[in-house]
Jmol script that loads the backbone (N, CA, C; Angstrom):
load data "model"
ATOM      1  N   MET A   1       4.603 -66.863 -40.723  1.00  0.00           N
ATOM      2  CA  MET A   1       3.327 -67.163 -40.123  1.00  0.00           C
ATOM      3  C   MET A   1       3.022 -66.210 -38.970  1.00  0.00           C
ATOM      4  N   LYS A   2       4.064 -65.887 -38.204  1.00  0.00           N
ATOM      5  CA  LYS A   2       3.879 -64.970 -37.092  1.00  0.00           C
ATOM      6  C   LYS A   2       3.447 -63.595 -37.581  1.00  0.00           C
ATOM      7  N   LYS A   3       4.011 -63.169 -38.710  1.00  0.00           N
ATOM      8  CA  LYS A   3       3.679 -61.856 -39.252  1.00  0.00           C
ATOM      9  C   LYS A   3       2.210 -61.793 -39.654  1.00  0.00           C
ATOM     10  N   VAL A   4       1.691 -62.872 -40.208  1.00  0.00           N
ATOM     11  CA  VAL A   4       0.283 -62.911 -40.621  1.00  0.00           C
ATOM     12  C   VAL A   4      -0.617 -62.774 -39.400  1.00  0.00           C
ATOM     13  N   ILE A   5      -0.277 -63.449 -38.328  1.00  0.00           N
ATOM     14  CA  ILE A   5      -1.067 -63.375 -37.097  1.00  0.00           C
ATOM     15  C   ILE A   5      -1.003 -61.970 -36.512  1.00  0.00           C
ATOM     16  N   VAL A   6       0.175 -61.377 -36.484  1.00  0.00           N
ATOM     17  CA  VAL A   6       0.336 -60.021 -35.948  1.00  0.00           C
ATOM     18  C   VAL A   6      -0.429 -59.016 -36.802  1.00  0.00           C
ATOM     19  N   ILE A   7      -0.345 -59.144 -38.125  1.00  0.00           N
ATOM     20  CA  ILE A   7      -1.059 -58.229 -39.014  1.00  0.00           C
ATOM     21  C   ILE A   7      -2.569 -58.411 -38.850  1.00  0.00           C
ATOM     22  N   SER A   8      -3.055 -59.632 -38.757  1.00  0.00           N
ATOM     23  CA  SER A   8      -4.482 -59.892 -38.563  1.00  0.00           C
ATOM     24  C   SER A   8      -4.970 -59.300 -37.249  1.00  0.00           C
ATOM     25  N   PHE A   9      -4.200 -59.488 -36.188  1.00  0.00           N
ATOM     26  CA  PHE A   9      -4.558 -58.945 -34.887  1.00  0.00           C
ATOM     27  C   PHE A   9      -4.594 -57.422 -34.940  1.00  0.00           C
ATOM     28  N   THR A  10      -3.625 -56.807 -35.600  1.00  0.00           N
ATOM     29  CA  THR A  10      -3.562 -55.358 -35.721  1.00  0.00           C
ATOM     30  C   THR A  10      -4.769 -54.816 -36.489  1.00  0.00           C
ATOM     31  N   VAL A  11      -5.136 -55.482 -37.571  1.00  0.00           N
ATOM     32  CA  VAL A  11      -6.295 -55.059 -38.361  1.00  0.00           C
ATOM     33  C   VAL A  11      -7.567 -55.170 -37.530  1.00  0.00           C
ATOM     34  N   LEU A  12      -7.744 -56.278 -36.823  1.00  0.00           N
ATOM     35  CA  LEU A  12      -8.917 -56.447 -35.968  1.00  0.00           C
ATOM     36  C   LEU A  12      -8.971 -55.392 -34.870  1.00  0.00           C
ATOM     37  N   LEU A  13      -7.822 -55.086 -34.304  1.00  0.00           N
ATOM     38  CA  LEU A  13      -7.753 -54.066 -33.263  1.00  0.00           C
ATOM     39  C   LEU A  13      -8.150 -52.701 -33.810  1.00  0.00           C
ATOM     40  N   LEU A  14      -7.661 -52.367 -34.980  1.00  0.00           N
ATOM     41  CA  LEU A  14      -8.000 -51.075 -35.589  1.00  0.00           C
ATOM     42  C   LEU A  14      -9.471 -51.006 -35.964  1.00  0.00           C
ATOM     43  N   LEU A  15     -10.029 -52.080 -36.480  1.00  0.00           N
ATOM     44  CA  LEU A  15     -11.447 -52.092 -36.840  1.00  0.00           C
ATOM     45  C   LEU A  15     -12.350 -51.979 -35.618  1.00  0.00           C
ATOM     46  N   SER A  16     -11.919 -52.513 -34.487  1.00  0.00           N
ATOM     47  CA  SER A  16     -12.735 -52.427 -33.278  1.00  0.00           C
ATOM     48  C   SER A  16     -12.769 -51.013 -32.714  1.00  0.00           C
ATOM     49  N   CYS A  17     -11.819 -50.174 -33.097  1.00  0.00           N
ATOM     50  CA  CYS A  17     -11.769 -48.800 -32.613  1.00  0.00           C
ATOM     51  C   CYS A  17     -12.644 -47.851 -33.436  1.00  0.00           C
ATOM     52  N   LYS A  18     -13.172 -48.340 -34.529  1.00  0.00           N
ATOM     53  CA  LYS A  18     -13.994 -47.506 -35.389  1.00  0.00           C
ATOM     54  C   LYS A  18     -15.276 -47.128 -34.654  1.00  0.00           C
ATOM     55  N   THR A  19     -15.630 -45.865 -34.691  1.00  0.00           N
ATOM     56  CA  THR A  19     -16.847 -45.414 -34.030  1.00  0.00           C
ATOM     57  C   THR A  19     -18.036 -45.623 -34.950  1.00  0.00           C
ATOM     58  N   LYS A  20     -19.156 -45.971 -34.359  1.00  0.00           N
ATOM     59  CA  LYS A  20     -20.376 -46.162 -35.121  1.00  0.00           C
ATOM     60  C   LYS A  20     -21.140 -44.847 -35.168  1.00  0.00           C
ATOM     61  N   GLU A  21     -21.832 -44.633 -36.277  1.00  0.00           N
ATOM     62  CA  GLU A  21     -22.668 -43.455 -36.385  1.00  0.00           C
ATOM     63  C   GLU A  21     -23.885 -43.640 -35.498  1.00  0.00           C
ATOM     64  N   SER A  22     -24.369 -42.536 -34.961  1.00  0.00           N
ATOM     65  CA  SER A  22     -25.541 -42.586 -34.116  1.00  0.00           C
ATOM     66  C   SER A  22     -26.761 -42.956 -34.949  1.00  0.00           C
ATOM     67  N   LEU A  23     -27.629 -43.781 -34.395  1.00  0.00           N
ATOM     68  CA  LEU A  23     -28.840 -44.180 -35.086  1.00  0.00           C
ATOM     69  C   LEU A  23     -30.028 -43.295 -34.708  1.00  0.00           C
ATOM     70  N   THR A  24     -29.731 -42.218 -33.977  1.00  0.00           N
ATOM     71  CA  THR A  24     -30.775 -41.256 -33.622  1.00  0.00           C
ATOM     72  C   THR A  24     -30.320 -39.859 -34.003  1.00  0.00           C
ATOM     73  N   TYR A  25     -31.294 -39.009 -34.192  1.00  0.00           N
ATOM     74  CA  TYR A  25     -31.035 -37.605 -34.494  1.00  0.00           C
ATOM     75  C   TYR A  25     -31.748 -36.773 -33.438  1.00  0.00           C
ATOM     76  N   VAL A  26     -31.046 -35.864 -32.809  1.00  0.00           N
ATOM     77  CA  VAL A  26     -31.635 -34.986 -31.801  1.00  0.00           C
ATOM     78  C   VAL A  26     -31.630 -33.577 -32.369  1.00  0.00           C
ATOM     79  N   ASP A  27     -32.822 -32.968 -32.451  1.00  0.00           N
ATOM     80  CA  ASP A  27     -32.916 -31.622 -33.007  1.00  0.00           C
ATOM     81  C   ASP A  27     -32.586 -30.575 -31.948  1.00  0.00           C
ATOM     82  N   GLU A  28     -32.674 -29.301 -32.324  1.00  0.00           N
ATOM     83  CA  GLU A  28     -32.296 -28.217 -31.418  1.00  0.00           C
ATOM     84  C   GLU A  28     -33.216 -28.107 -30.207  1.00  0.00           C
ATOM     85  N   ASN A  29     -34.410 -28.692 -30.271  1.00  0.00           N
ATOM     86  CA  ASN A  29     -35.346 -28.672 -29.142  1.00  0.00           C
ATOM     87  C   ASN A  29     -35.184 -29.874 -28.226  1.00  0.00           C
ATOM     88  N   GLY A  30     -34.258 -30.751 -28.545  1.00  0.00           N
ATOM     89  CA  GLY A  30     -34.015 -31.933 -27.733  1.00  0.00           C
ATOM     90  C   GLY A  30     -34.893 -33.117 -28.096  1.00  0.00           C
ATOM     91  N   GLU A  31     -35.684 -32.990 -29.169  1.00  0.00           N
ATOM     92  CA  GLU A  31     -36.526 -34.097 -29.619  1.00  0.00           C
ATOM     93  C   GLU A  31     -35.665 -35.126 -30.347  1.00  0.00           C
ATOM     94  N   CYS A  32     -35.965 -36.391 -30.122  1.00  0.00           N
ATOM     95  CA  CYS A  32     -35.170 -37.482 -30.671  1.00  0.00           C
ATOM     96  C   CYS A  32     -35.927 -38.148 -31.813  1.00  0.00           C
ATOM     97  N   TYR A  33     -35.230 -38.390 -32.922  1.00  0.00           N
ATOM     98  CA  TYR A  33     -35.823 -39.008 -34.102  1.00  0.00           C
ATOM     99  C   TYR A  33     -34.893 -40.102 -34.626  1.00  0.00           C
ATOM    100  N   PRO A  34     -35.461 -41.152 -35.256  1.00  0.00           N
ATOM    101  CA  PRO A  34     -34.599 -42.199 -35.830  1.00  0.00           C
ATOM    102  C   PRO A  34     -33.987 -41.738 -37.151  1.00  0.00           C
ATOM    103  N   THR A  35     -32.799 -42.240 -37.436  1.00  0.00           N
ATOM    104  CA  THR A  35     -32.166 -41.969 -38.725  1.00  0.00           C
ATOM    105  C   THR A  35     -32.661 -43.003 -39.737  1.00  0.00           C
ATOM    106  N   ILE A  36     -32.332 -42.783 -40.999  1.00  0.00           N
ATOM    107  CA  ILE A  36     -32.719 -43.732 -42.050  1.00  0.00           C
ATOM    108  C   ILE A  36     -32.138 -45.117 -41.756  1.00  0.00           C
ATOM    109  N   GLU A  37     -30.888 -45.175 -41.281  1.00  0.00           N
ATOM    110  CA  GLU A  37     -30.266 -46.458 -40.954  1.00  0.00           C
ATOM    111  C   GLU A  37     -31.031 -47.160 -39.834  1.00  0.00           C
ATOM    112  N   SER A  38     -31.484 -46.388 -38.848  1.00  0.00           N
ATOM    113  CA  SER A  38     -32.240 -46.955 -37.742  1.00  0.00           C
ATOM    114  C   SER A  38     -33.577 -47.509 -38.228  1.00  0.00           C
ATOM    115  N   ILE A  39     -34.227 -46.796 -39.120  1.00  0.00           N
ATOM    116  CA  ILE A  39     -35.499 -47.262 -39.675  1.00  0.00           C
ATOM    117  C   ILE A  39     -35.281 -48.540 -40.483  1.00  0.00           C
ATOM    118  N   ASP A  40     -34.196 -48.592 -41.260  1.00  0.00           N
ATOM    119  CA  ASP A  40     -33.869 -49.804 -42.020  1.00  0.00           C
ATOM    120  C   ASP A  40     -33.652 -50.996 -41.086  1.00  0.00           C
ATOM    121  N   GLN A  41     -32.933 -50.767 -39.980  1.00  0.00           N
ATOM    122  CA  GLN A  41     -32.700 -51.844 -39.018  1.00  0.00           C
ATOM    123  C   GLN A  41     -34.010 -52.320 -38.396  1.00  0.00           C
ATOM    124  N   MET A  42     -34.921 -51.377 -38.120  1.00  0.00           N
ATOM    125  CA  MET A  42     -36.217 -51.740 -37.552  1.00  0.00           C
ATOM    126  C   MET A  42     -36.991 -52.616 -38.527  1.00  0.00           C
ATOM    127  N   TYR A  43     -37.021 -52.250 -39.820  1.00  0.00           N
ATOM    128  CA  TYR A  43     -37.730 -53.057 -40.808  1.00  0.00           C
ATOM    129  C   TYR A  43     -37.118 -54.450 -40.943  1.00  0.00           C
ATOM    130  N   THR A  44     -35.808 -54.539 -40.859  1.00  0.00           N
ATOM    131  CA  THR A  44     -35.138 -55.842 -40.903  1.00  0.00           C
ATOM    132  C   THR A  44     -35.535 -56.676 -39.695  1.00  0.00           C
ATOM    133  N   LYS A  45     -35.518 -56.048 -38.523  1.00  0.00           N
ATOM    134  CA  LYS A  45     -35.897 -56.750 -37.305  1.00  0.00           C
ATOM    135  C   LYS A  45     -37.361 -57.194 -37.364  1.00  0.00           C
ATOM    136  N   ARG A  46     -38.227 -56.340 -37.912  1.00  0.00           N
ATOM    137  CA  ARG A  46     -39.645 -56.670 -38.030  1.00  0.00           C
ATOM    138  C   ARG A  46     -39.848 -57.858 -38.974  1.00  0.00           C
ATOM    139  N   ALA A  47     -39.081 -57.885 -40.073  1.00  0.00           N
ATOM    140  CA  ALA A  47     -39.179 -58.998 -41.016  1.00  0.00           C
ATOM    141  C   ALA A  47     -38.702 -60.305 -40.381  1.00  0.00           C
ATOM    142  N   GLU A  48     -37.680 -60.237 -39.525  1.00  0.00           N
ATOM    143  CA  GLU A  48     -37.145 -61.436 -38.880  1.00  0.00           C
ATOM    144  C   GLU A  48     -38.054 -61.954 -37.776  1.00  0.00           C
ATOM    145  N   THR A  49     -38.629 -61.046 -36.984  1.00  0.00           N
ATOM    146  CA  THR A  49     -39.401 -61.453 -35.810  1.00  0.00           C
ATOM    147  C   THR A  49     -40.905 -61.475 -36.043  1.00  0.00           C
ATOM    148  N   GLY A  50     -41.394 -60.692 -37.006  1.00  0.00           N
ATOM    149  CA  GLY A  50     -42.826 -60.602 -37.245  1.00  0.00           C
ATOM    150  C   GLY A  50     -43.538 -59.674 -36.284  1.00  0.00           C
ATOM    151  N   LEU A  51     -42.789 -58.962 -35.438  1.00  0.00           N
ATOM    152  CA  LEU A  51     -43.370 -58.042 -34.459  1.00  0.00           C
ATOM    153  C   LEU A  51     -43.366 -56.623 -35.004  1.00  0.00           C
ATOM    154  N   SER A  52     -44.351 -55.843 -34.580  1.00  0.00           N
ATOM    155  CA  SER A  52     -44.384 -54.426 -34.940  1.00  0.00           C
ATOM    156  C   SER A  52     -43.563 -53.639 -33.922  1.00  0.00           C
ATOM    157  N   TYR A  53     -42.844 -52.660 -34.413  1.00  0.00           N
ATOM    158  CA  TYR A  53     -42.012 -51.833 -33.544  1.00  0.00           C
ATOM    159  C   TYR A  53     -42.487 -50.389 -33.599  1.00  0.00           C
ATOM    160  N   PHE A  54     -42.320 -49.677 -32.484  1.00  0.00           N
ATOM    161  CA  PHE A  54     -42.722 -48.288 -32.352  1.00  0.00           C
ATOM    162  C   PHE A  54     -41.554 -47.482 -31.822  1.00  0.00           C
ATOM    163  N   TRP A  55     -41.469 -46.221 -32.239  1.00  0.00           N
ATOM    164  CA  TRP A  55     -40.435 -45.313 -31.751  1.00  0.00           C
ATOM    165  C   TRP A  55     -40.917 -44.735 -30.431  1.00  0.00           C
ATOM    166  N   PHE A  56     -40.221 -45.018 -29.331  1.00  0.00           N
ATOM    167  CA  PHE A  56     -40.634 -44.599 -27.999  1.00  0.00           C
ATOM    168  C   PHE A  56     -39.390 -44.296 -27.181  1.00  0.00           C
ATOM    169  N   ASN A  57     -39.293 -43.094 -26.663  1.00  0.00           N
ATOM    170  CA  ASN A  57     -38.145 -42.672 -25.838  1.00  0.00           C
ATOM    171  C   ASN A  57     -36.807 -42.950 -26.521  1.00  0.00           C
ATOM    172  N   CYS A  58     -36.711 -42.536 -27.772  1.00  0.00           N
ATOM    173  CA  CYS A  58     -35.469 -42.626 -28.559  1.00  0.00           C
ATOM    174  C   CYS A  58     -35.006 -44.050 -28.847  1.00  0.00           C
ATOM    175  N   GLU A  59     -35.915 -44.997 -28.929  1.00  0.00           N
ATOM    176  CA  GLU A  59     -35.541 -46.348 -29.308  1.00  0.00           C
ATOM    177  C   GLU A  59     -36.748 -47.081 -29.876  1.00  0.00           C
ATOM    178  N   TRP A  60     -36.477 -48.150 -30.612  1.00  0.00           N
ATOM    179  CA  TRP A  60     -37.531 -48.988 -31.165  1.00  0.00           C
ATOM    180  C   TRP A  60     -37.932 -50.023 -30.126  1.00  0.00           C
ATOM    181  N   VAL A  61     -39.218 -50.091 -29.817  1.00  0.00           N
ATOM    182  CA  VAL A  61     -39.726 -51.062 -28.854  1.00  0.00           C
ATOM    183  C   VAL A  61     -40.930 -51.774 -29.465  1.00  0.00           C
ATOM    184  N   THR A  62     -41.220 -52.964 -28.962  1.00  0.00           N
ATOM    185  CA  THR A  62     -42.391 -53.700 -29.424  1.00  0.00           C
ATOM    186  C   THR A  62     -43.640 -53.117 -28.776  1.00  0.00           C
ATOM    187  N   HIS A  63     -44.787 -53.564 -29.243  1.00  0.00           N
ATOM    188  CA  HIS A  63     -46.059 -53.086 -28.709  1.00  0.00           C
ATOM    189  C   HIS A  63     -46.154 -53.380 -27.208  1.00  0.00           C
ATOM    190  N   ALA A  64     -45.795 -54.607 -26.817  1.00  0.00           N
ATOM    191  CA  ALA A  64     -45.864 -54.994 -25.399  1.00  0.00           C
ATOM    192  C   ALA A  64     -44.893 -54.164 -24.557  1.00  0.00           C
ATOM    193  N   GLN A  65     -43.685 -53.934 -25.069  1.00  0.00           N
ATOM    194  CA  GLN A  65     -42.715 -53.119 -24.333  1.00  0.00           C
ATOM    195  C   GLN A  65     -43.216 -51.694 -24.174  1.00  0.00           C
ATOM    196  N   ARG A  66     -43.800 -51.151 -25.237  1.00  0.00           N
ATOM    197  CA  ARG A  66     -44.309 -49.782 -25.184  1.00  0.00           C
ATOM    198  C   ARG A  66     -45.424 -49.669 -24.155  1.00  0.00           C
ATOM    199  N   ASP A  67     -46.321 -50.651 -24.127  1.00  0.00           N
ATOM    200  CA  ASP A  67     -47.407 -50.625 -23.151  1.00  0.00           C
ATOM    201  C   ASP A  67     -46.872 -50.694 -21.734  1.00  0.00           C
ATOM    202  N   SER A  68     -45.867 -51.549 -21.502  1.00  0.00           N
ATOM    203  CA  SER A  68     -45.271 -51.670 -20.168  1.00  0.00           C
ATOM    204  C   SER A  68     -44.601 -50.371 -19.753  1.00  0.00           C
ATOM    205  N   LEU A  69     -43.836 -49.775 -20.670  1.00  0.00           N
ATOM    206  CA  LEU A  69     -43.156 -48.524 -20.353  1.00  0.00           C
ATOM    207  C   LEU A  69     -44.158 -47.407 -20.113  1.00  0.00           C
ATOM    208  N   SER A  70     -45.231 -47.372 -20.887  1.00  0.00           N
ATOM    209  CA  SER A  70     -46.261 -46.352 -20.693  1.00  0.00           C
ATOM    210  C   SER A  70     -46.933 -46.524 -19.342  1.00  0.00           C
ATOM    211  N   LEU A  71     -47.205 -47.764 -18.952  1.00  0.00           N
ATOM    212  CA  LEU A  71     -47.824 -48.032 -17.660  1.00  0.00           C
ATOM    213  C   LEU A  71     -46.930 -47.564 -16.520  1.00  0.00           C
ATOM    214  N   ILE A  72     -45.645 -47.847 -16.621  1.00  0.00           N
ATOM    215  CA  ILE A  72     -44.696 -47.407 -15.589  1.00  0.00           C
ATOM    216  C   ILE A  72     -44.660 -45.884 -15.509  1.00  0.00           C
ATOM    217  N   GLU A  73     -44.616 -45.225 -16.654  1.00  0.00           N
ATOM    218  CA  GLU A  73     -44.578 -43.760 -16.677  1.00  0.00           C
ATOM    219  C   GLU A  73     -45.868 -43.177 -16.100  1.00  0.00           C
ATOM    220  N   ASN A  74     -47.013 -43.754 -16.460  1.00  0.00           N
ATOM    221  CA  ASN A  74     -48.283 -43.266 -15.929  1.00  0.00           C
ATOM    222  C   ASN A  74     -48.367 -43.446 -14.416  1.00  0.00           C
ATOM    223  N   GLU A  75     -47.885 -44.578 -13.907  1.00  0.00           N
ATOM    224  CA  GLU A  75     -47.880 -44.797 -12.458  1.00  0.00           C
ATOM    225  C   GLU A  75     -46.976 -43.800 -11.754  1.00  0.00           C
ATOM    226  N   ARG A  76     -45.815 -43.486 -12.358  1.00  0.00           N
ATOM    227  CA  ARG A  76     -44.907 -42.511 -11.764  1.00  0.00           C
ATOM    228  C   ARG A  76     -45.570 -41.133 -11.686  1.00  0.00           C
ATOM    229  N   ILE A  77     -46.231 -40.731 -12.749  1.00  0.00           N
ATOM    230  CA  ILE A  77     -46.915 -39.438 -12.772  1.00  0.00           C
ATOM    231  C   ILE A  77     -48.052 -39.416 -11.764  1.00  0.00           C
ATOM    232  N   PHE A  78     -48.813 -40.518 -11.697  1.00  0.00           N
ATOM    233  CA  PHE A  78     -49.929 -40.606 -10.768  1.00  0.00           C
ATOM    234  C   PHE A  78     -49.443 -40.496  -9.318  1.00  0.00           C
ATOM    235  N   GLU A  79     -48.348 -41.192  -8.991  1.00  0.00           N
ATOM    236  CA  GLU A  79     -47.782 -41.120  -7.641  1.00  0.00           C
ATOM    237  C   GLU A  79     -47.321 -39.702  -7.312  1.00  0.00           C
ATOM    238  N   LYS A  80     -46.726 -39.032  -8.276  1.00  0.00           N
ATOM    239  CA  LYS A  80     -46.272 -37.656  -8.058  1.00  0.00           C
ATOM    240  C   LYS A  80     -47.458 -36.728  -7.806  1.00  0.00           C
ATOM    241  N   LEU A  81     -48.538 -36.918  -8.552  1.00  0.00           N
ATOM    242  CA  LEU A  81     -49.739 -36.111  -8.343  1.00  0.00           C
ATOM    243  C   LEU A  81     -50.339 -36.350  -6.960  1.00  0.00           C
ATOM    244  N   ILE A  82     -50.346 -37.602  -6.523  1.00  0.00           N
ATOM    245  CA  ILE A  82     -50.865 -37.916  -5.186  1.00  0.00           C
ATOM    246  C   ILE A  82     -50.016 -37.254  -4.114  1.00  0.00           C
ATOM    247  N   GLN A  83     -48.688 -37.312  -4.266  1.00  0.00           N
ATOM    248  CA  GLN A  83     -47.808 -36.677  -3.297  1.00  0.00           C
ATOM    249  C   GLN A  83     -48.021 -35.181  -3.257  1.00  0.00           C
ATOM    250  N   ASN A  84     -48.160 -34.549  -4.407  1.00  0.00           N
ATOM    251  CA  ASN A  84     -48.410 -33.109  -4.459  1.00  0.00           C
ATOM    252  C   ASN A  84     -49.745 -32.772  -3.830  1.00  0.00           C
ATOM    253  N   TYR A  85     -50.754 -33.584  -4.041  1.00  0.00           N
ATOM    254  CA  TYR A  85     -52.070 -33.348  -3.464  1.00  0.00           C
ATOM    255  C   TYR A  85     -52.041 -33.505  -1.945  1.00  0.00           C
ATOM    256  N   ASP A  86     -51.303 -34.517  -1.444  1.00  0.00           N
ATOM    257  CA  ASP A  86     -51.211 -34.750  -0.017  1.00  0.00           C
ATOM    258  C   ASP A  86     -50.482 -33.621   0.710  1.00  0.00           C
ATOM    259  N   HIS A  87     -49.567 -32.943   0.039  1.00  0.00           N
ATOM    260  CA  HIS A  87     -48.783 -31.875   0.668  1.00  0.00           C
ATOM    261  C   HIS A  87     -49.537 -30.548   0.708  1.00  0.00           C
ATOM    262  N   GLN A  88     -50.646 -30.461   0.034  1.00  0.00           N
ATOM    263  CA  GLN A  88     -51.373 -29.191   0.001  1.00  0.00           C
ATOM    264  C   GLN A  88     -52.269 -29.030   1.167  1.00  0.00           C
TER     265      GLN A  88
END
end "model"
wireframe off; spacefill off
backbone 0.3
color backbone group
């Protein structure tokens, strides 16, 4: 019985060390794209949740998340422009 437990633990330990393939592809220009596996996972998630997902900053996000992230990015750019204008 002890051997079965030790063998099971060893197998679980070895399986946990397995590396996962990346779900993104980065081209030579640094642009990030989803892999086929990533697209499949997105469709599965969409079927489960009923939400639409979009590729944004190397990950799948919902419409609301994308809008929030875009708003944050736009505010950051706007603040930077104001600072540059004030320094001139």
